[in-house]
N, C-alpha and C positions, 0 to 999 in steps of 0.2 A: 807538598801541598800542591792541591790541583784549582785551577782556576773554571769555574763556571761562565761563560759569556752568553747573555741573554739578550738577543735584538728583538725590541720590542717596538711595534706601532698601535700609537693611540688613535681615536676618534679625532678629527679636527676641533680645536678650540677647547679642549680639556684639559690644557698642559698644567695650568694652574692647581687644579684638583687633583689630576695625578701625581704633580710634584710632592703633594701633600701625603697622598696615599701611599705611594710607593716608600716613603722615608719612613711614614709610620709603620706600614707593614713589615719592613725590613728590623726597624728598633724593636717592635715589639713581639713579632711572631719569628721570623727567621733566625733571629739572633738567638733565639733559644734552643734552635736544632744542635744536636750532637755533631761534633765537628764541623762546626761553623766557623770561622777566623775573622771574617771581616767583610766588608762591601764597598762598593763604589757603583755612582750612577751618573750619566753623562747624559744630556739632552741634545739633540743635533740643532746645528745653527740653521744649516741650509734646508735642514728636513725637520722642524721643530715638533713633529709628531712620532719622531724617533727617537729611541733611549736606548743606550746600551749600558745593560746591567752587568757587574762583574761580582762576583761573589767567591768567596776563598774558603775553600773545603779542607780537611785533613785528606779526605779520598773521594773517590767518585761515589762509593757506596754511601757516603754519609749521605751525598746529596740525593742520589737517585733511590735507595732503599729507605734509609732512615728519614728524610725529610719528606720526600715524595711519597713515599708508602705510608706515613703516620699522618696523625690529626691535625699537624701544622701547615701541611699543605693547603687543605681545603680553607684554614683560615686565611691564610696569604692569597689565595686566588678569590675569596670573597672580597678582600680589600682593593686589590688592583684589577681582577678579571674584568670587573663592569666596563672598565676603560679601554680595553682591548680592540683594537680594530680587527687583528687577527691573530692566531696564537701564535706566541713567540718563538723564536728560532734559537734552539739552546744546545751548546755545545760544550767540552770540557776540555782544557789544556794541562799541558804541564810544562813548566819553566825549563827553558832550554840556556839562559843567561840573561843577566841584568845589568845596568851601570847604576851608579851610586846607590 
């Protein structure tokens, strides 16, 4: 399993609307993608315009090719993109170890 980590910065004062939009986009659009396994999103305390989005995929290709290269990506960006202050920084990670 692969972890996609997206560091998202939104425009100030739009946290409540973005909170709703990101959860809606994840549950109605991203969750339909092949290889999708789950998600988690956190908002910064010291930086409330900063969000860390974690999406779990079967493979990097499920994200980069299947999702980003297909029609679901445009639907996702239409929901969350209007809030972005800058393009998200996205990287992929593989698990080395974990507790409990």
